[in-house]
Backbone of each chain as ProteinMPNN parsed JSONL, in Angstrom:
{"seq_chain_A": "EAGVVQSPRYKIIEKKQPVAFWCNPISGHNTLYWYLQNLGQGPELLIRYENEEAVDDSQLPKDRFSAERLKGVDSTLKIQPAELGDSAVYLCASSTTSGTQYFGPGTRLTVL", "coords_chain_A": {"N_chain_A": [[109.071, 109.358, 130.146], [106.791, 108.247, 127.701], [107.574, 107.073, 124.433], [106.93, 107.426, 120.885], [104.306, 105.366, 119.964], [103.628, 102.475, 118.136], [101.499, 100.218, 116.39], [100.412, 97.297, 114.565], [103.612, 95.681, 115.239], [104.557, 94.011, 113.321], [103.253, 92.835, 110.224], [101.699, 90.594, 108.11], [100.256, 90.07, 105.04], [98.006, 89.004, 102.424], [98.194, 89.977, 98.999], [95.998, 92.505, 97.755], [94.449, 92.563, 100.006], [93.13, 94.533, 102.767], [94.865, 96.752, 105.072], [95.788, 98.16, 108.216], [97.47, 100.63, 110.124], [98.456, 101.787, 113.313], [99.099, 104.694, 115.315], [100.351, 106.28, 118.164], [101.201, 109.355, 119.254], [103.885, 111.196, 120.927], [102.978, 112.614, 124.011], [101.54, 115.802, 123.897], [102.686, 116.526, 121.511], [101.872, 118.139, 118.638], [102.234, 117.766, 115.974], [102.217, 115.245, 113.569], [103.611, 112.585, 111.739], [103.649, 110.365, 108.968], [105.742, 107.985, 107.588], [107.289, 106.136, 104.92], [109.533, 103.49, 104.667], [111.831, 101.958, 102.718], [113.959, 99.084, 102.357], [117.257, 99.741, 103.235], [117.11, 102.376, 102.593], [116.397, 105.863, 103.229], [113.753, 107.226, 105.294], [110.655, 108.158, 103.736], [108.45, 110.799, 103.389], [104.975, 110.424, 103.836], [102.626, 111.658, 104.778], [101.756, 114.564, 106.635], [100.509, 115.795, 109.652], [99.073, 118.597, 111.251], [97.871, 118.961, 114.268], [94.579, 117.958, 113.811], [94.558, 118.336, 111.126], [95.513, 117.526, 107.849], [98.324, 118.682, 106.537], [100.242, 118.303, 104.636], [100.004, 116.151, 102.213], [100.993, 115.395, 99.854], [102.624, 113.349, 98.907], [101.243, 111.056, 99.36], [99.822, 108.146, 98.117], [96.85, 108.422, 96.922], [94.958, 106.801, 95.787], [94.955, 104.341, 96.984], [95.852, 104.59, 99.565], [95.028, 105.887, 102.757], [94.575, 108.176, 105.465], [93.976, 109.152, 108.85], [93.35, 111.428, 111.527], [91.539, 111.933, 113.741], [90.922, 113.169, 116.269], [93.086, 114.683, 116.68], [95.146, 113.413, 117.979], [95.854, 110.32, 118.25], [96.612, 108.379, 115.302], [95.69, 106.789, 112.219], [96.815, 104.83, 109.561], [95.891, 103.618, 106.464], [95.824, 101.015, 104.017], [94.357, 100.048, 101.075], [93.405, 98.409, 98.235], [96.162, 96.317, 99.317], [99.339, 96.118, 97.663], [102.008, 94.189, 96.185], [104.293, 95.779, 96.082], [104.009, 97.415, 98.239], [105.229, 96.427, 100.424], [107.185, 97.176, 103.128], [108.662, 99.254, 105.699], [106.634, 101.051, 107.845], [106.711, 104.081, 109.273], [105.977, 106.097, 112.058], [106.124, 109.395, 113.248], [106.518, 112.097, 115.6], [106.247, 115.528, 116.634], [106.747, 118.697, 118.285], [105.506, 121.851, 117.097], [107.677, 122.832, 114.605], [109.672, 121.497, 115.913], [112.055, 118.895, 116.902], [111.797, 115.756, 115.257], [110.53, 112.757, 116.533], [110.754, 109.313, 116.332], [108.674, 106.383, 116.045], [108.864, 102.764, 116.522], [108.114, 101.574, 114.17], [106.156, 99.746, 111.705], [106.508, 96.702, 110.237], [105.612, 95.742, 107.13], [104.635, 93.02, 105.211], [103.725, 91.988, 102.083], [102.212, 89.389, 100.478]], "CA_chain_A": [[108.017, 109.721, 129.179], [106.656, 107.258, 126.648], [107.87, 107.548, 123.093], [105.889, 107.183, 119.897], [103.892, 103.968, 120.002], [103.018, 102.004, 116.9], [101.077, 98.821, 116.346], [101.251, 96.231, 115.084], [105.018, 95.789, 114.864], [104.727, 93.235, 112.092], [101.989, 92.447, 109.602], [101.845, 89.848, 106.854], [98.947, 89.947, 104.419], [97.964, 88.656, 101.007], [97.925, 91.148, 98.153], [94.602, 92.91, 97.593], [93.794, 92.687, 101.304], [93.346, 95.816, 103.443], [95.696, 96.724, 106.281], [95.779, 99.432, 108.924], [98.527, 100.838, 111.113], [98.044, 102.751, 114.327], [100.186, 105.449, 115.919], [100.064, 107.187, 119.279], [102.391, 110.213, 119.336], [104.318, 111.655, 122.241], [102.008, 113.535, 124.589], [101.852, 117.211, 123.688], [103.173, 116.772, 120.142], [100.733, 118.403, 117.775], [102.559, 117.392, 114.593], [102.378, 113.8, 113.403], [104.087, 112.24, 110.402], [103.761, 108.98, 108.527], [106.8, 107.779, 106.604], [107.518, 104.813, 104.366], [110.965, 103.241, 104.549], [112.254, 100.749, 102.028], [115.209, 98.535, 102.865], [118.482, 100.423, 102.85], [116.861, 103.758, 102.212], [115.876, 106.738, 104.257], [112.293, 107.36, 105.318], [110.037, 109.094, 102.791], [107.216, 111.301, 103.984], [103.682, 110.157, 103.197], [101.651, 112.653, 105.18], [102.038, 115.299, 107.874], [99.357, 116.411, 110.303], [99.15, 119.591, 112.313], [96.634, 118.616, 114.997], [93.796, 117.007, 113.021], [94.57, 118.745, 109.725], [96.584, 117.035, 106.992], [98.868, 119.881, 105.889], [101.075, 117.882, 103.516], [99.744, 114.765, 101.807], [101.328, 115.374, 98.436], [103.285, 112.093, 98.558], [100.385, 109.923, 99.726], [99.095, 107.596, 96.947], [95.488, 108.512, 97.435], [94.077, 105.781, 95.227], [94.897, 103.168, 97.853], [96.263, 104.954, 100.921], [94.263, 106.922, 103.444], [95.01, 108.376, 106.848], [93.111, 110.028, 109.624], [93.782, 111.818, 112.874], [90.257, 112.575, 114.003], [90.899, 113.997, 117.474], [94.354, 115.382, 116.796], [96.123, 112.692, 118.812], [96.188, 109.086, 117.546], [96.408, 108.398, 113.86], [95.629, 105.498, 111.535], [97.16, 104.81, 108.139], [95.274, 102.439, 105.863], [96.099, 100.672, 102.621], [93.318, 99.171, 100.552], [93.991, 97.123, 98.559], [97.621, 96.299, 99.348], [100.048, 95.544, 96.527], [103.304, 93.62, 96.558], [105.254, 96.857, 96.24], [103.79, 98.15, 99.491], [106.051, 95.828, 101.474], [108.13, 98.19, 103.609], [108.43, 99.637, 107.092], [105.856, 102.277, 107.957], [107.159, 104.77, 110.483], [105.25, 107.26, 112.542], [106.945, 110.309, 114.031], [105.787, 113.248, 116.099], [107.075, 116.64, 117.085], [106.067, 119.961, 118.513], [105.625, 122.68, 115.894], [109.067, 123.192, 114.286], [110.589, 120.789, 116.791], [112.69, 117.665, 116.454], [110.911, 114.622, 115.061], [110.859, 111.531, 117.241], [110.154, 108.217, 115.595], [108.284, 105.131, 116.652], [109.651, 101.616, 116.065], [107.702, 101.188, 112.827], [105.435, 98.511, 111.414], [107.063, 96.05, 109.04], [104.54, 95.134, 106.345], [104.991, 92.093, 104.136], [102.575, 91.658, 101.238], [102.529, 88.162, 99.735]], "C_chain_A": [[107.995, 108.7, 128.052], [106.987, 107.893, 125.306], [106.678, 107.337, 122.189], [105.583, 105.684, 119.883], [103.229, 103.606, 118.683], [102.586, 100.552, 117.068], [100.348, 98.548, 115.042], [102.713, 96.46, 114.716], [105.295, 95.069, 113.548], [103.345, 92.864, 111.55], [102.302, 91.752, 108.283], [100.456, 89.655, 106.277], [99.101, 89.474, 102.976], [97.695, 89.932, 100.213], [96.426, 91.284, 97.948], [93.839, 92.981, 98.906], [94.009, 94.09, 101.867], [94.242, 95.644, 104.663], [95.662, 98.117, 106.899], [96.874, 99.448, 109.971], [98.069, 101.943, 112.057], [99.241, 103.418, 114.957], [99.656, 106.321, 117.053], [101.296, 108.051, 119.488], [102.771, 110.528, 120.778], [103.322, 112.704, 122.741], [102.455, 114.984, 124.386], [102.381, 117.545, 122.312], [101.976, 116.952, 119.216], [100.971, 117.992, 116.329], [102.847, 115.893, 114.525], [102.691, 113.508, 111.94], [103.97, 110.73, 110.186], [104.815, 108.932, 107.423], [106.769, 106.336, 106.115], [109.033, 104.643, 104.242], [111.211, 101.892, 103.868], [113.639, 100.35, 102.518], [116.414, 99.3, 102.333], [118.308, 101.867, 102.444], [116.359, 104.573, 103.391], [114.365, 106.808, 104.21], [111.818, 108.408, 104.309], [108.683, 109.505, 103.352], [105.995, 110.92, 103.151], [102.695, 111.267, 103.503], [102.084, 113.29, 106.484], [100.76, 115.966, 108.359], [99.802, 117.511, 111.267], [97.818, 119.492, 113.05], [95.827, 117.656, 114.123], [93.817, 117.304, 111.53], [95.771, 118.167, 108.987], [97.132, 118.209, 106.19], [99.793, 119.548, 104.72], [100.8, 116.409, 103.237], [100.093, 114.569, 100.34], [101.979, 114.065, 97.985], [102.461, 110.862, 98.922], [99.643, 109.421, 98.482], [97.616, 107.443, 97.292], [94.526, 107.489, 96.826], [93.937, 104.581, 96.156], [95.235, 103.456, 99.307], [95.318, 106.017, 101.469], [94.781, 107.026, 104.871], [94.006, 109.268, 107.539], [93.718, 110.279, 110.989], [92.627, 112.637, 113.446], [90.277, 113.533, 115.192], [92.235, 114.708, 117.697], [95.366, 114.704, 117.686], [96.565, 111.448, 118.042], [95.918, 109.225, 116.062], [96.394, 106.979, 113.327], [95.977, 105.701, 110.073], [96.615, 103.512, 107.563], [95.719, 102.269, 104.414], [95.014, 99.7, 102.18], [93.125, 99.407, 99.069], [95.523, 97.186, 98.553], [98.18, 95.623, 98.096], [101.406, 95.036, 96.998], [104.329, 94.704, 96.853], [105.076, 97.68, 97.494], [104.591, 97.558, 100.65], [107.157, 96.802, 101.849], [107.919, 98.344, 105.11], [107.701, 100.977, 107.087], [106.15, 102.892, 109.321], [106.239, 105.931, 110.796], [106.224, 108.104, 113.365], [106.069, 111.438, 114.545], [106.765, 114.32, 116.554], [106.16, 117.765, 117.564], [106.221, 120.777, 117.23], [107.068, 123.144, 115.73], [110.088, 122.497, 115.168], [111.183, 119.549, 116.155], [111.66, 116.554, 116.32], [111.436, 113.419, 115.824], [110.053, 110.4, 116.62], [109.72, 107.068, 116.487], [109.101, 103.995, 116.073], [109.279, 101.144, 114.671], [106.882, 99.913, 112.805], [106.02, 97.933, 110.135], [105.946, 95.302, 108.343], [105.132, 94.238, 105.268], [103.723, 91.731, 103.382], [102.967, 90.483, 100.36], [101.654, 88.015, 98.499]], "O_chain_A": [[109.038, 108.329, 127.513], [106.724, 109.072, 125.068], [105.562, 107.1, 122.65], [106.486, 104.851, 119.801], [102.377, 104.338, 118.179], [103.215, 99.771, 117.782], [99.735, 99.45, 114.47], [103.009, 97.368, 113.939], [106.159, 95.474, 112.77], [102.406, 92.614, 112.305], [103.064, 92.255, 107.457], [99.57, 89.132, 106.953], [100.184, 89.54, 102.394], [97.045, 90.854, 100.706], [95.687, 90.299, 97.967], [92.689, 93.419, 98.921], [94.965, 94.767, 101.489], [94.368, 94.551, 105.214], [95.524, 99.12, 106.199], [97.171, 98.441, 110.613], [97.394, 102.893, 111.66], [100.288, 102.792, 115.122], [98.644, 107.008, 116.91], [102.346, 107.531, 119.865], [102.063, 110.168, 121.718], [102.882, 113.569, 121.983], [103.599, 115.341, 124.669], [102.514, 118.719, 121.969], [101.172, 116.038, 119.033], [100.027, 117.881, 115.546], [103.616, 115.353, 115.32], [102.114, 114.104, 111.03], [104.167, 109.935, 111.105], [104.791, 109.712, 106.47], [106.287, 105.438, 106.806], [109.729, 105.541, 103.77], [110.844, 100.836, 104.385], [114.393, 101.179, 103.028], [116.564, 99.48, 101.125], [119.258, 102.512, 101.999], [115.949, 104.029, 104.416], [113.76, 106.481, 103.189], [112.492, 109.409, 104.065], [107.876, 108.661, 103.739], [105.983, 111.072, 101.929], [102.007, 111.762, 102.609], [102.7, 112.645, 107.333], [100.035, 116.605, 107.597], [100.782, 117.361, 111.997], [96.774, 119.884, 112.529], [96.357, 116.618, 113.726], [93.169, 116.606, 110.749], [96.908, 118.3, 109.438], [96.477, 118.683, 105.261], [100.095, 120.417, 103.902], [101.302, 115.53, 103.938], [99.554, 113.687, 99.672], [101.897, 113.707, 96.81], [102.947, 109.737, 98.799], [98.911, 110.187, 97.856], [97.202, 106.445, 97.884], [93.402, 107.333, 97.304], [92.924, 103.882, 96.123], [94.934, 102.649, 100.186], [94.873, 106.914, 100.753], [95.352, 106.078, 105.41], [93.284, 110.036, 106.903], [94.478, 109.473, 111.526], [92.721, 113.853, 113.61], [89.694, 114.614, 115.112], [92.482, 115.262, 118.768], [96.339, 115.327, 118.111], [97.527, 111.499, 117.275], [95.122, 110.055, 115.622], [97.005, 106.079, 113.903], [95.491, 106.63, 109.429], [96.851, 102.435, 108.11], [95.955, 103.238, 103.693], [94.78, 98.672, 102.816], [92.718, 100.499, 98.672], [96.109, 98.018, 97.859], [97.585, 94.695, 97.548], [101.887, 95.405, 98.069], [105.14, 94.565, 97.769], [105.895, 98.549, 97.79], [104.622, 98.131, 101.739], [107.962, 97.204, 101.008], [107.1, 97.649, 105.71], [108.108, 101.916, 106.403], [105.877, 102.304, 110.367], [105.786, 106.65, 109.905], [107.055, 107.564, 114.095], [105.003, 111.706, 113.992], [107.938, 114.055, 116.82], [104.962, 117.777, 117.283], [107.01, 120.403, 116.361], [107.619, 123.783, 116.627], [111.259, 122.875, 115.167], [110.86, 119.196, 115.02], [110.764, 116.419, 117.153], [112.624, 113.099, 115.773], [108.845, 110.51, 116.411], [110.311, 106.811, 117.536], [109.952, 104.229, 115.214], [110.034, 100.398, 114.048], [106.905, 99.113, 113.74], [106.029, 98.582, 109.089], [105.393, 94.346, 108.887], [106.015, 94.647, 104.514], [102.764, 91.228, 103.967], [103.928, 90.559, 99.594], [101.788, 87.039, 97.76]]}, "seq_chain_B": "GESVGLHLPTLSVQEGDNSIINCAYSNSASDYFIWYKQESGKGPQFIIDIRSNMDKRQGQRVTVLLNKTVKHLSLQIAATQPGDSAVYFCAERWYQKVTFGIGTKLQVIP", "coords_chain_B": {"N_chain_B": [[115.466, 118.419, 91.603], [115.426, 118.928, 95.236], [117.838, 117.155, 97.151], [119.343, 114.773, 99.326], [122.323, 113.178, 99.984], [124.68, 110.469, 100.571], [128.2, 109.869, 100.815], [129.545, 107.42, 101.377], [128.404, 104.175, 101.531], [128.968, 102.106, 103.41], [130.86, 101.911, 106.363], [133.648, 100.835, 108.048], [135.039, 100.635, 111.218], [137.579, 100.585, 113.653], [137.13, 99.649, 117.026], [137.222, 102.237, 119.389], [138.513, 103.998, 117.757], [138.07, 107.092, 115.905], [135.113, 108.002, 114.097], [134.0, 109.112, 110.932], [131.339, 110.286, 109.216], [130.02, 111.147, 106.15], [128.096, 113.52, 104.215], [126.271, 114.827, 101.484], [124.404, 117.626, 100.419], [121.76, 119.341, 98.653], [119.893, 121.386, 98.776], [120.068, 124.583, 99.356], [118.444, 126.205, 100.817], [117.584, 124.966, 103.093], [116.936, 124.943, 106.609], [117.731, 123.54, 108.822], [119.931, 120.871, 109.633], [120.15, 117.451, 110.165], [121.157, 114.613, 112.061], [120.459, 111.194, 112.211], [120.321, 108.08, 113.926], [119.915, 104.705, 113.212], [119.103, 101.684, 114.456], [118.959, 98.146, 113.902], [115.707, 97.045, 113.265], [114.521, 99.103, 114.622], [113.139, 102.453, 114.942], [114.359, 105.533, 113.432], [116.666, 107.362, 115.413], [117.08, 110.439, 116.934], [120.134, 112.206, 116.829], [121.802, 114.557, 116.704], [121.538, 117.987, 115.741], [121.969, 120.794, 113.499], [121.85, 124.238, 112.987], [121.398, 126.168, 110.013], [122.912, 128.467, 110.07], [125.149, 127.954, 111.471], [128.43, 126.441, 111.822], [129.513, 124.399, 113.195], [128.778, 122.016, 115.684], [128.695, 120.556, 118.855], [128.129, 117.506, 120.611], [127.566, 114.931, 123.0], [130.238, 113.005, 122.598], [129.845, 113.278, 119.905], [130.163, 115.26, 116.946], [128.986, 117.654, 114.724], [129.631, 118.937, 111.564], [129.219, 121.607, 109.349], [129.465, 122.63, 106.095], [128.706, 125.072, 104.164], [129.561, 126.153, 101.822], [130.415, 124.137, 100.112], [128.278, 122.546, 100.363], [128.169, 120.423, 102.291], [127.998, 118.009, 104.848], [128.975, 116.598, 107.919], [129.346, 113.921, 110.274], [130.976, 113.347, 113.197], [132.156, 110.837, 115.264], [133.497, 110.288, 118.311], [135.887, 108.057, 119.741], [134.767, 105.458, 118.965], [132.288, 103.067, 119.722], [131.099, 99.645, 120.202], [128.317, 99.803, 120.462], [127.698, 101.856, 118.781], [127.317, 100.89, 116.323], [125.31, 100.924, 113.545], [122.879, 102.215, 111.18], [123.364, 105.339, 109.772], [121.697, 108.304, 109.13], [121.697, 111.295, 107.304], [119.808, 114.271, 107.251], [117.77, 116.895, 105.936], [116.04, 119.874, 106.774], [113.335, 121.76, 105.699], [111.038, 124.202, 106.008], [109.616, 122.578, 107.892], [109.516, 120.211, 106.507], [111.174, 117.264, 106.258], [113.845, 115.788, 104.643], [115.355, 112.785, 103.918], [118.544, 111.187, 103.474], [120.207, 108.367, 101.881], [121.646, 106.724, 103.683], [124.311, 105.543, 105.801], [126.034, 102.691, 106.691], [127.477, 101.921, 109.696], [130.025, 99.969, 110.853], [131.419, 98.575, 113.649], [134.447, 97.355, 114.578], [135.463, 95.018, 116.894]], "CA_chain_B": [[114.853, 118.677, 92.884], [116.365, 118.866, 96.341], [118.183, 115.787, 97.544], [120.399, 114.601, 100.314], [122.955, 111.899, 99.693], [125.825, 110.083, 101.356], [129.314, 109.449, 99.999], [129.945, 106.056, 101.651], [127.319, 103.357, 102.045], [129.413, 101.301, 104.539], [132.079, 102.365, 106.995], [134.136, 99.937, 109.099], [135.938, 101.368, 112.098], [138.068, 99.842, 114.819], [136.636, 100.163, 118.301], [138.112, 103.204, 120.008], [138.893, 105.014, 116.773], [137.035, 108.072, 115.568], [134.382, 107.75, 112.853], [133.51, 110.297, 110.219], [130.326, 109.953, 108.214], [129.851, 112.328, 105.312], [126.809, 113.688, 103.552], [126.153, 115.976, 100.597], [123.025, 118.075, 100.249], [121.653, 120.25, 97.499], [118.952, 122.474, 99.003], [120.729, 125.616, 100.151], [117.431, 126.9, 101.612], [117.264, 124.212, 104.305], [117.302, 125.701, 107.804], [118.322, 122.633, 109.797], [120.466, 119.6, 109.167], [119.957, 116.548, 111.301], [121.686, 113.251, 111.97], [119.708, 110.167, 112.908], [120.916, 106.746, 114.036], [118.877, 103.693, 113.17], [119.524, 100.309, 114.733], [118.125, 97.151, 113.244], [114.398, 96.808, 113.866], [114.062, 100.272, 115.373], [112.98, 103.673, 114.182], [115.491, 106.464, 113.53], [116.826, 108.046, 116.7], [117.748, 111.732, 116.802], [121.449, 112.31, 117.456], [122.221, 115.946, 116.827], [121.202, 118.806, 114.583], [122.714, 122.038, 113.391], [121.175, 125.264, 112.203], [122.136, 126.512, 108.795], [123.799, 129.607, 110.296], [126.282, 127.488, 112.261], [129.295, 125.54, 111.063], [129.956, 123.293, 114.051], [128.043, 121.825, 116.918], [129.197, 119.372, 119.552], [127.314, 116.843, 121.6], [128.345, 113.964, 123.755], [131.033, 112.158, 121.707], [129.537, 113.543, 118.504], [130.328, 116.618, 116.435], [128.492, 117.825, 113.355], [130.252, 120.039, 110.847], [128.449, 122.034, 108.187], [130.203, 123.47, 105.156], [127.692, 125.512, 103.204], [130.211, 126.502, 100.562], [130.406, 122.951, 99.258], [127.051, 121.812, 100.704], [128.649, 119.177, 102.873], [127.678, 117.802, 106.259], [129.64, 115.4, 108.436], [129.132, 113.526, 111.668], [132.163, 112.734, 113.771], [131.917, 110.117, 116.493], [134.764, 110.062, 118.991], [136.047, 106.807, 120.498], [133.635, 104.644, 118.521], [131.997, 101.905, 120.549], [130.243, 98.664, 119.52], [126.936, 100.295, 120.468], [127.524, 102.852, 117.729], [127.009, 100.177, 115.074], [123.946, 101.245, 113.11], [122.832, 103.002, 109.947], [123.271, 106.763, 110.076], [121.076, 109.104, 108.078], [121.628, 112.744, 107.406], [118.524, 114.776, 106.768], [117.678, 118.343, 105.919], [114.689, 120.344, 107.043], [112.921, 123.003, 105.044], [109.631, 124.415, 106.335], [109.148, 121.394, 108.608], [109.626, 119.021, 105.693], [112.487, 116.653, 106.439], [114.227, 114.881, 103.563], [116.44, 111.914, 104.355], [119.428, 110.563, 102.519], [120.15, 106.913, 101.775], [122.159, 106.105, 104.899], [125.626, 104.901, 105.866], [126.11, 101.665, 107.73], [128.716, 101.962, 110.473], [130.367, 98.701, 111.49], [132.499, 98.751, 114.608], [135.221, 96.119, 114.717], [135.934, 94.936, 118.279]], "C_chain_B": [[115.872, 118.58, 94.0], [116.646, 117.423, 96.701], [119.298, 115.817, 98.569], [121.031, 113.256, 100.043], [124.183, 111.666, 100.535], [126.919, 109.588, 100.437], [129.593, 107.962, 100.155], [128.78, 105.257, 102.186], [127.708, 102.531, 103.258], [130.745, 101.817, 105.043], [132.448, 101.397, 108.112], [135.206, 100.647, 109.896], [136.341, 100.487, 113.261], [137.507, 100.489, 116.09], [137.678, 101.088, 118.926], [138.588, 104.289, 119.06], [137.754, 106.013, 116.583], [136.396, 107.716, 114.222], [133.963, 109.074, 112.243], [132.565, 109.83, 109.131], [129.984, 111.225, 107.464], [128.508, 112.329, 104.586], [126.863, 114.932, 102.668], [124.677, 116.358, 100.491], [122.97, 119.08, 99.117], [120.725, 121.43, 97.729], [119.574, 123.521, 99.923], [119.742, 126.399, 101.021], [117.064, 126.155, 102.895], [117.748, 124.959, 105.539], [117.933, 124.852, 108.9], [118.848, 121.405, 109.086], [120.557, 118.684, 110.377], [120.634, 115.216, 111.015], [120.823, 112.332, 112.823], [120.509, 108.863, 112.886], [119.782, 105.737, 114.028], [119.478, 102.309, 113.365], [118.513, 99.349, 114.115], [116.812, 96.944, 113.998], [113.836, 97.967, 114.661], [113.85, 101.454, 114.442], [114.205, 104.559, 114.313], [115.484, 107.204, 114.863], [117.618, 109.331, 116.48], [119.09, 111.724, 117.532], [121.78, 113.769, 117.745], [121.758, 116.697, 115.588], [122.034, 120.079, 114.611], [121.925, 123.012, 112.539], [122.047, 125.665, 111.024], [123.083, 127.692, 108.995], [124.993, 129.26, 111.192], [127.182, 126.627, 111.383], [129.783, 124.352, 111.897], [129.065, 123.233, 115.277], [128.499, 120.518, 117.548], [128.171, 118.84, 120.528], [128.193, 115.899, 122.388], [128.968, 112.963, 122.788], [130.744, 112.387, 120.228], [129.727, 115.019, 118.181], [129.777, 116.646, 115.025], [129.15, 119.069, 112.778], [129.438, 120.338, 109.603], [129.299, 122.979, 107.339], [129.239, 123.871, 104.041], [128.288, 125.855, 101.845], [130.155, 125.333, 99.582], [129.209, 122.056, 99.545], [127.382, 120.424, 101.231], [128.39, 119.162, 104.376], [128.43, 116.554, 106.723], [129.297, 115.183, 109.902], [130.397, 112.833, 112.142], [131.784, 112.097, 115.092], [133.271, 109.801, 117.117], [134.744, 108.722, 119.738], [134.889, 105.857, 120.221], [133.521, 103.356, 119.335], [131.122, 100.913, 119.785], [128.789, 99.104, 119.445], [126.66, 101.359, 119.433], [127.192, 102.196, 116.389], [125.542, 100.372, 114.717], [124.035, 101.854, 111.713], [122.598, 104.453, 110.342], [122.716, 107.508, 108.863], [121.306, 110.58, 108.35], [120.281, 113.161, 106.815], [118.565, 116.286, 106.794], [116.227, 118.742, 106.113], [114.46, 121.685, 106.377], [111.435, 123.157, 105.25], [108.992, 123.156, 106.92], [109.146, 120.133, 107.761], [111.05, 118.497, 105.783], [112.728, 115.645, 105.323], [115.458, 114.103, 103.985], [117.282, 111.451, 103.185], [119.316, 109.053, 102.591], [120.636, 106.225, 103.041], [123.537, 105.526, 104.738], [125.614, 103.906, 107.0], [127.472, 101.738, 108.399], [128.914, 100.612, 111.158], [131.567, 98.92, 112.396], [133.169, 97.4, 114.839], [135.8, 96.051, 116.13], [137.443, 94.747, 118.364]], "O_chain_B": [[117.024, 118.207, 93.778], [115.775, 116.564, 96.566], [120.078, 116.765, 98.653], [120.312, 112.269, 99.886], [124.681, 112.602, 101.161], [126.645, 108.969, 99.409], [129.858, 107.29, 99.158], [128.211, 105.628, 103.212], [126.841, 102.265, 104.091], [131.645, 102.122, 104.261], [131.652, 101.165, 109.022], [136.158, 101.192, 109.338], [135.527, 99.73, 113.79], [137.426, 101.712, 116.202], [138.863, 100.76, 118.983], [139.012, 105.362, 119.489], [136.631, 105.8, 117.041], [137.061, 107.196, 113.326], [133.62, 110.025, 112.945], [132.946, 109.073, 108.239], [129.694, 112.256, 108.069], [127.883, 111.289, 104.379], [127.427, 115.957, 103.052], [123.808, 115.487, 100.477], [123.994, 119.603, 98.677], [120.755, 122.389, 96.958], [119.595, 123.346, 101.142], [120.163, 127.178, 101.875], [116.299, 126.678, 103.705], [118.833, 125.541, 105.532], [118.59, 125.376, 109.8], [118.295, 120.957, 108.081], [120.982, 119.088, 111.459], [120.678, 114.755, 109.875], [120.499, 112.63, 113.972], [121.266, 108.59, 111.954], [118.799, 105.894, 114.753], [120.26, 101.831, 112.543], [117.366, 99.709, 113.848], [116.804, 96.7, 115.205], [112.794, 97.838, 115.303], [114.318, 101.458, 113.304], [115.013, 104.357, 115.219], [114.437, 107.614, 115.364], [118.705, 109.304, 115.903], [119.185, 111.3, 118.683], [122.008, 114.155, 118.891], [121.604, 116.111, 114.517], [122.702, 120.396, 115.595], [121.394, 122.645, 111.49], [123.269, 125.515, 111.048], [123.975, 127.902, 108.173], [125.745, 130.138, 111.616], [126.759, 126.141, 110.334], [130.388, 123.419, 111.369], [128.657, 124.255, 115.829], [128.668, 119.508, 116.866], [127.448, 119.593, 121.18], [129.413, 116.052, 122.434], [128.249, 112.144, 122.215], [131.355, 111.736, 119.381], [129.49, 115.898, 119.009], [130.068, 115.76, 114.221], [129.215, 120.114, 113.424], [129.018, 119.427, 108.889], [129.786, 123.999, 107.825], [128.994, 123.11, 103.105], [127.586, 125.845, 100.834], [129.886, 125.508, 98.394], [129.129, 120.938, 99.035], [126.943, 119.406, 100.698], [128.546, 120.169, 105.067], [128.508, 115.567, 105.993], [129.006, 116.116, 110.65], [130.833, 111.845, 111.551], [131.165, 112.735, 115.943], [134.094, 109.118, 116.508], [133.721, 108.316, 120.289], [134.131, 105.499, 121.123], [134.505, 102.664, 119.596], [130.466, 101.296, 118.817], [128.101, 98.808, 118.468], [125.506, 101.733, 119.223], [126.827, 102.88, 115.433], [124.649, 100.027, 115.491], [125.118, 101.988, 111.143], [121.724, 104.748, 111.158], [123.197, 107.361, 107.74], [121.134, 111.056, 109.472], [119.71, 112.461, 105.978], [119.303, 116.886, 107.576], [115.309, 118.048, 105.679], [115.269, 122.607, 106.477], [110.647, 122.359, 104.744], [107.929, 122.731, 106.468], [108.799, 119.066, 108.269], [112.007, 119.188, 105.434], [111.91, 114.756, 105.091], [116.476, 114.683, 104.363], [116.803, 111.337, 102.056], [118.442, 108.517, 103.273], [120.061, 105.209, 103.431], [123.899, 105.067, 103.655], [125.235, 104.228, 108.126], [128.503, 101.628, 107.735], [128.074, 100.171, 111.942], [132.61, 99.398, 111.951], [132.526, 96.432, 115.245], [136.554, 96.94, 116.524], [137.994, 94.66, 119.462]]}, "name": "protein", "num_of_chains": 2, "seq": "EAGVVQSPRYKIIEKKQPVAFWCNPISGHNTLYWYLQNLGQGPELLIRYENEEAVDDSQLPKDRFSAERLKGVDSTLKIQPAELGDSAVYLCASSTTSGTQYFGPGTRLTVLGESVGLHLPTLSVQEGDNSIINCAYSNSASDYFIWYKQESGKGPQFIIDIRSNMDKRQGQRVTVLLNKTVKHLSLQIAATQPGDSAVYFCAERWYQKVTFGIGTKLQVIP"}
């Protein structure tokens, strides 16, 4: 069974440019999470979806970050415009309701 | 606020020895505690979890101990192997919200 798929794996952009990350969760997992991970730290939740509904986006900086999961499967996380401090690894995870979270490999973003 | 933290940022262990990674938590309402392993360039990988009403759970070469009295969690790895080298995160779950600690880097000395 395929795990959580994320793309791209690496992205380098200039500050003020937009960037988007894509995630395909494990088949059958209705819950999808986006996390931000800074070097040497644990992942921090940005947003959690139950099917297509964002049920927890309290930690998402809504002035520049947006996310969508239109059909309740794939999801996209966008940053516009990117700032230097956004350089980090963006992780996607999925789970069944109340189940264990399984993580993708992440997208390493570098903002110059 | 609630937080999860680790006592030791780096742990060096001789190959074949047992490893013990410790973690302190503060949210007594958490229902699950989880250990993840993260290798360089990869996402966190689930190792083992334990419900809050248990004090010990064993997996393959790993054991998690939960002491709710002192809000302490530990991961024991038996016969540590080079492939165990990674960063280990403890995490707590409360109403599907998982909060991660900082992480402990385990270095296995051949």
